[in-house]
C-alpha atoms as one frame of an Amber mdcrd trajectory, in Angstrom:
protein
 142.271 112.765 107.608 139.540 114.972 109.793 137.565 117.469 107.611 138.296
 120.980 108.433 135.265 123.091 110.385 132.906 124.042 107.632 130.660 126.667
 107.854 128.414 125.257 105.624 127.228 122.367 107.857 124.038 123.502 108.591
 123.337 122.693 104.653 122.699 118.529 104.620 123.687 119.282 100.770 127.095
 119.643 102.603 126.830 116.321 104.689 128.846 113.067 103.975 126.525 110.159
 102.962 126.466 108.470 106.693 124.976 111.805 108.139 122.737 111.971 105.473
 121.539 108.597 106.457 121.154 109.283 110.275 120.083 112.839 110.154 118.650
 113.803 106.728 114.901 115.087 106.827 114.850 115.450 110.836 112.062 117.561
 111.623 111.662 117.508 115.321 108.245 118.475 117.030 107.982 121.236 119.875
 108.783 118.163 122.203 112.137 118.015 120.986 112.098 114.602 120.464 115.267
 112.397 119.479 113.901 109.769 117.195 111.469 110.615 114.666 107.921 111.431
 115.541 105.160 108.476 114.187 102.180 111.468 113.112  99.599 108.536 113.202
  96.652 110.463 112.168  94.332 110.428 108.689  93.575 114.068 108.623  94.528
 117.771 109.698  92.857 120.720 110.975  92.817 124.245 110.064  93.067 127.286
 112.116  90.278 128.806 109.591  88.278 127.846 106.267  90.936 130.464 104.433
  93.924 128.353 105.100  92.056 125.365 104.275  91.036 127.032 101.198  94.678
 128.175 100.551  95.769 124.533 100.986  93.694 122.591  98.820  94.578 125.536
  95.627  97.971 125.154  96.459  98.864 128.497  97.436 100.146 127.451 100.924
 102.127 124.422 101.869 100.720 122.006 104.930  98.988 119.158 105.557  95.651
 118.227 104.051  94.981 114.604 104.109  97.032 111.351 104.984  97.032 110.108
 101.375  97.983 113.235  99.871 100.808 113.338 102.610 102.188 112.823 106.550
 104.795 114.771 108.547 106.539 111.176 109.046 106.358 110.368 105.432 107.766
 113.525 104.954 110.875 112.984 106.714 111.283 109.400 104.859 111.183 111.128
 101.493 113.644 113.801 102.334 116.271 111.730 103.957 115.991 109.107 100.844
 116.019 112.358  98.215 119.293 113.438 100.082 121.009 109.690  99.628 120.146
 109.484  96.228 121.036 113.073  95.034 117.328 113.674  93.385 115.401 116.759
  93.304 112.476 115.173  94.747 110.846 111.755  96.071 107.232 110.282  96.688
 107.262 107.421  99.214 104.709 104.936  98.425 103.118 101.681  99.883 105.394
  99.133  98.258 107.849  98.749  95.955 105.472  97.395  93.164 103.446 100.872
  93.652 106.616 102.453  93.534 106.884 100.854  89.433 103.567 101.070  88.809
 103.099 104.758  89.590 106.653 105.783  87.765 105.323 104.427  84.674 101.476
 104.501  84.454 101.811 108.374  85.701 103.233 109.390  82.181 102.088 106.680
  79.749  98.209 106.810  77.800  96.821 104.714  75.131  99.114 104.233  71.971
 102.496 104.923  73.783 105.108 102.372  73.070 107.591 101.160  76.123 111.122
  99.619  75.255 112.325  97.306  78.578 115.292  95.044  79.321 114.135  91.145
  79.293 115.536  90.306  82.282 113.013  92.034  85.134 111.659  90.658  88.503
 108.229  88.952  87.524 105.717  91.378  88.857 107.410  93.785  86.713 107.579
  91.793  83.927 103.552  91.435  84.282 103.054  95.042  84.472 104.804  95.438
  81.346 103.764  92.262  79.196 100.115  92.117  80.505  98.659  94.487  82.291
  99.646  98.237  80.580  98.488  96.442  77.029  95.441  96.504  78.530  95.167
 100.117  77.985  96.467 100.174  74.550 100.399 100.322  75.468 102.936  98.417
  73.342 106.197  97.019  74.349 109.356  95.772  73.391 111.583  93.723  75.149
 115.450  93.979  74.654 118.404  92.080  75.777 119.424  95.122  78.056 123.275
  94.250  77.973 123.006  94.759  74.051 122.930  98.689  73.801 122.424  98.309
  69.965 118.764  96.581  70.710 117.785  99.656  72.822 118.742 101.996  69.568
 116.816  99.600  67.207 113.780  99.108  69.026 112.737 102.877  69.085 109.831
 104.052  67.083 108.281 107.592  67.097 105.769 106.373  70.114 108.682 105.272
  72.629 107.826 107.182  75.209 109.903 105.388  78.091 112.604 102.922  78.455
 111.991 100.714  81.630 115.258  98.417  83.102 116.720  97.225  86.002 120.247
  96.534  87.009 121.604  94.407  88.365 118.572  92.427  87.294 116.424  89.752
  88.955 117.740  87.032  89.535 120.054  86.829  86.803 122.127  89.919  87.850
 122.516  91.085  84.295 124.429  94.437  84.665 123.453  97.214  82.069 125.187
 100.320  80.679 123.276 103.097  82.739 125.255 105.814  80.933 124.696 104.013
  77.098 120.880 103.381  77.451 120.094 107.136  79.388 122.115 108.913  76.491
 119.843 107.003  73.920 117.040 107.999  75.719 117.738 111.422  76.399 118.545
 111.731  72.465 115.167 110.749  71.842 112.961 112.825  74.375 112.796 109.232
  76.107 112.040 109.098  79.473 114.508 106.223  81.457 113.113 104.409  84.522
 115.732 102.631  86.601 114.819  99.529  89.161 117.936 100.056  91.284 116.430
  97.851  94.315 119.182  95.382  94.180 122.075  97.991  93.672 120.562 100.272
  96.535 121.260 103.969  96.533 124.260 103.280  98.076 126.098 100.827  95.377
 124.594 102.726  92.425 122.840 106.220  91.590 121.553 105.899  88.337 120.796
 109.404  88.283 124.508 110.291  87.510 124.269 108.205  84.806 121.733 110.275
  82.931 118.536 107.993  84.386 115.372 110.108  84.778 113.370 108.387  87.312
 114.264 105.556  90.243 112.109 103.528  91.993 112.626 101.462  95.369 111.292
  98.997  97.013 111.756  99.865 100.857 110.770  96.550 101.966 114.039  95.345
 101.014 117.517  96.528 102.157 115.919  99.897 103.363 113.873  98.404 106.010
 116.315  95.307 105.720 114.658  93.188 108.624 112.021  91.976 107.417 109.508
  94.140 109.199 107.491  96.086 106.436 106.344  97.299 102.625 107.276 100.494
 101.337 108.473 102.147  98.360 109.620 105.221  96.720 110.017 107.125  93.343
 113.022 109.795  92.944 112.764 112.181  90.274 113.181 115.629  89.256 110.406
 118.158  90.870 108.816 118.810  87.546 108.091 115.152  86.946 106.881 114.977
  90.661 104.701 117.865  90.738 102.966 117.357  86.936 102.996 114.105  86.893
 103.516 111.450  89.812 101.647 113.442  92.364  98.371 114.277  90.375  98.581
 110.122  89.964  99.328 108.851  93.526  97.061 111.296  95.300  93.978 110.130
  93.291  95.046 106.339  93.342  95.713 105.752  96.387  99.015 103.898  97.533
  99.912 105.978 100.367 102.965 105.101 102.427 101.528 104.290 106.285 103.261
 106.815 108.624 104.383 103.907 110.771 105.755 101.929 107.647 107.824 105.198
 107.048 109.072 105.339 110.137 110.344 101.890 110.339 112.026 102.613 106.876
 113.721 105.997 108.484 114.974 103.492 110.904 116.404 101.320 108.562 118.187
 104.234 106.883 120.233 104.953 109.722 122.259 102.301 108.976 121.261 100.566
 105.632 125.291 101.732 104.199 126.655  99.721 107.328 124.435  97.004 106.251
 124.654  96.662 102.783 128.763  97.061 102.497 129.153  94.219 105.096 126.441
  92.007 103.079 128.247  93.014 100.280 131.651  91.742 101.407 130.222  88.419
 102.871 128.509  87.899  99.252 132.044  88.186  97.162 133.341  85.640  99.776
 130.052  83.354  99.282 130.620  83.924  95.618 134.298  82.867  95.594 133.529
  79.927  97.356 130.649  78.530  95.383 132.922  78.950  92.178 135.197  75.630
  93.591 132.137  73.648  94.228 132.383  70.716  91.729 128.256  70.283  91.875
 127.883  74.080  91.142 127.803  74.825  87.452 127.814  78.573  87.267 128.213
  81.591  89.928 126.836  84.574  88.981 127.778  87.472  90.816 128.887  91.192
  89.688 132.063  91.624  91.081 133.770  88.377  89.842 135.769  88.102  86.763
 133.338  85.300  85.357 130.614  87.862  85.340 130.208  88.667  81.622 129.605
  92.716  82.569 132.342  92.436  85.243 134.539  95.671  84.020 131.286  97.547
  84.155 129.965  96.297  87.017 133.331  97.869  88.326 132.934 101.197  86.882
 129.166 101.584  87.625 129.078 100.344  91.211 130.791 100.670  94.670 130.604
  96.832  95.647 128.849  93.924  94.032 125.882  93.971  95.783 124.424  91.429
  98.290 123.078  88.975  96.092 124.554  85.904  94.474 122.734  83.722  91.968
 124.223  80.206  91.245 123.250  77.075  89.301 123.311  73.299  90.268 124.681
  70.462  88.114 121.373  68.488  88.930 118.740  71.047  87.894 115.493  71.187
  90.252 116.059  68.422  92.086 119.514  69.365  93.298 118.273  72.753  93.855
 115.032  71.575  96.008 117.959  69.342  97.899 119.959  72.167  98.292 117.461
  74.514 100.299 116.184  71.028 102.311 119.267  70.564 103.739 120.492  73.881
 104.705 120.298  74.694 108.658 121.243  78.429 109.094 119.743  80.112 105.673
 116.216  80.388 105.612 114.001  79.684 102.564 112.267  83.049 101.350 111.459
  85.239  98.258 112.564  88.406 100.031 115.777  89.677 100.189 118.249  92.303
 101.467 117.270  91.251 104.763 119.577  91.318 107.760 118.978  87.014 107.332
 120.518  85.134 104.586 117.289  84.208 102.427 117.323  81.589  99.185 114.723
  80.878  96.844 114.336  79.039  93.735 113.105  81.485  91.011 111.570  79.199
  88.429 109.082  78.202  91.138 108.641  81.119  93.223 109.245  84.571  92.053
 109.214  83.817  88.110 106.649  81.113  88.283 103.756  83.304  86.770 105.732
  84.520  83.905 105.850  81.344  82.159 108.478  78.707  80.887 109.149  80.626
  77.345 110.067  83.707  78.963 111.873  82.368  81.987 114.074  80.554  79.087
 114.810  83.742  77.405 116.095  85.874  80.787 118.566  82.351  81.393 116.287
  81.402  84.602 116.907  77.536  84.655 115.760  75.132  86.675 118.769  74.404
  88.865 119.013  78.008  89.694 118.977  79.420  92.737 119.249  83.134  94.145
 120.990  83.694  97.417 120.313  87.189  99.272 123.326  87.481 101.694 122.536
  88.533 105.471 124.822  89.646 108.175 125.737  86.479 109.848 129.447  85.524
 109.964 130.178  84.486 106.478 131.919  81.474 107.782 128.817  79.672 109.011
 127.188  80.640 106.139 130.112  78.953 103.748 130.046  75.914 105.961 125.898
  76.123 105.834 126.437  75.913 101.745 128.990  73.617 101.914 127.168  71.076
 103.956 123.870  71.221 101.829 125.532  70.748  98.520 127.665  67.603  99.979
 123.909  66.173 100.945
């Protein structure tokens, strides 16, 4: 049934998700361009010295320098903010810049972090290698075990960090339960929501405080550019995040912001189509004799299947599976593929596959991989927009050798 006319349609807060993705944050210049403008400039001029002084003092809104803000970047931030349902968004140069900024802006020597053990390799390095250099300690927990989060808290714990579904084992964590523990203890909960995207899962609705994204993945979704974003309250952005990022410089390029804006227009269409195909591929792989295990959040075989169905709109675009013959069989599978490309990127329109133990999680070491459940026979498939029959056939012929 079509909606009845609504006098509030001038307010983006009343728009449906699809409309926000196409029109959110649109700020046309005096020229009335259809597509958003790219402001490829590093600086801005002022009509007088008093205006410059007022802007630098924060007494007047306006742009002062591209490292501080840019009109194209602002449009991207507003569109993503509307999609997420957050108070504020800050665009940055990459997904890892978003993770680093969201963590480092609120930590100091002596603080303690509790993090889920199942993490992307670079996130693991930040938690276990980089932050400890600044006197920040950590505890890794099995994220799906709520009691471990509670037991790991000390009077020094400042922050919870988690990703769900995790990379690459697709563990799904109970956002509401972890957030409740954090809120009761005054601990900030930071969620890496890259695999789910804001289309499939909105952690703020479950009590999380800060969300990080790599725009490089599904938001761009076509392998063109780097970018990232941090979603939070206005207070967190203004008092903690903005001062840190403005002075450390991980600025989002206006051109990249424009590319991400274009990606947002089709994000939901792409992600939902990819989820549908990924679910079919996962079901097909469960019937293959040479596949010992298939991990996909919406399969009944997934350990957190009920939670997945409750927390996510669909199962995601990623399928992880293990081969009977270990690393040799995994490499042979990748070698024989005719359509699917070998790449460590994900969320792309093209289907991409990688061997995590030798690529994305190589540097964390064998012991950490074992603790995460990353085996030598494990491969991670990012399902794209190709015909699902062609993808299934490619995997089957490759598995057959």
